[in-house]
C-alpha positions in Angstrom: -14.2 -9.2 0.0 -14.0 -9.1 -3.9 -10.7 -9.2 -5.7 -9.5 -6.4 -7.7 -6.9 -5.8 -10.4 -3.7 -3.9 -10.3 -2.6 -2.1 -13.6 0.9 -0.7 -13.6 1.9 1.9 -16.3 5.7 2.4 -16.7 7.4 4.9 -18.7 10.1 7.6 -18.6 9.3 11.2 -17.4 7.1 13.0 -20.0 6.1 9.8 -21.9 2.4 10.1 -21.1 1.9 7.7 -18.3 0.0 10.1 -16.2 -2.4 11.1 -19.0 -2.9 7.5 -20.0 -3.5 6.6 -16.4 -6.2 9.2 -16.2 -7.8 8.2 -19.3 -7.9 4.6 -18.3 -9.4 5.5 -14.8 -12.1 7.5 -16.6 -12.8 4.8 -19.0 -13.1 2.1 -16.2 -15.3 4.4 -14.1 -17.6 5.0 -17.1 -18.0 1.3 -17.1 -19.1 1.2 -13.5 -15.7 0.0 -12.1 -14.3 1.4 -8.8 -10.8 2.9 -9.5 -8.1 4.1 -7.2 -5.5 5.9 -9.2 -2.0 6.5 -7.8 1.3 7.8 -9.0 4.9 7.4 -7.9 6.4 9.4 -6.6 3.3 10.4 -4.7 1.9 13.9 -4.4 2.5 13.9 -0.6 5.4 15.7 1.0 7.9 13.0 0.3 6.9 12.6 -3.3 7.1 16.4 -3.8 10.6 16.4 -2.4 11.6 13.5 -4.7 10.1 15.4 -7.8 12.2 18.5 -6.7 15.4 16.4 -6.4 14.6 14.8 -9.9 14.0 18.2 -11.4 17.4 19.5 -10.2 15.9 22.0 -7.8 17.2 20.4 -4.7 20.6 18.6 -4.6 20.7 15.3 -2.8 22.9 12.2 -2.8 21.8 9.1 -4.8 21.8 7.2 -1.4 19.4 9.7 0.2 17.2 9.8 -2.8 16.9 5.9 -2.7 15.9 6.1 1.0 13.2 8.7 0.1 11.8 6.4 -2.5 11.8 3.6 0.1 9.9 5.9 2.5 
């Protein structure tokens, strides 16, 4: 098994981390690297709910939101 690298991009909402991550992934792929790009919260059902809570569309306690992030 070959070892890989983990690159984490951190930033507040709207700061461009998603765009930068996509550009970085494209550049690495163009250089022949295998890339697995992820985002948090995810695009799955839990991630979508978290995004709705953070966007003010769904009310939720801070404790419940923390548990969703843990899920």
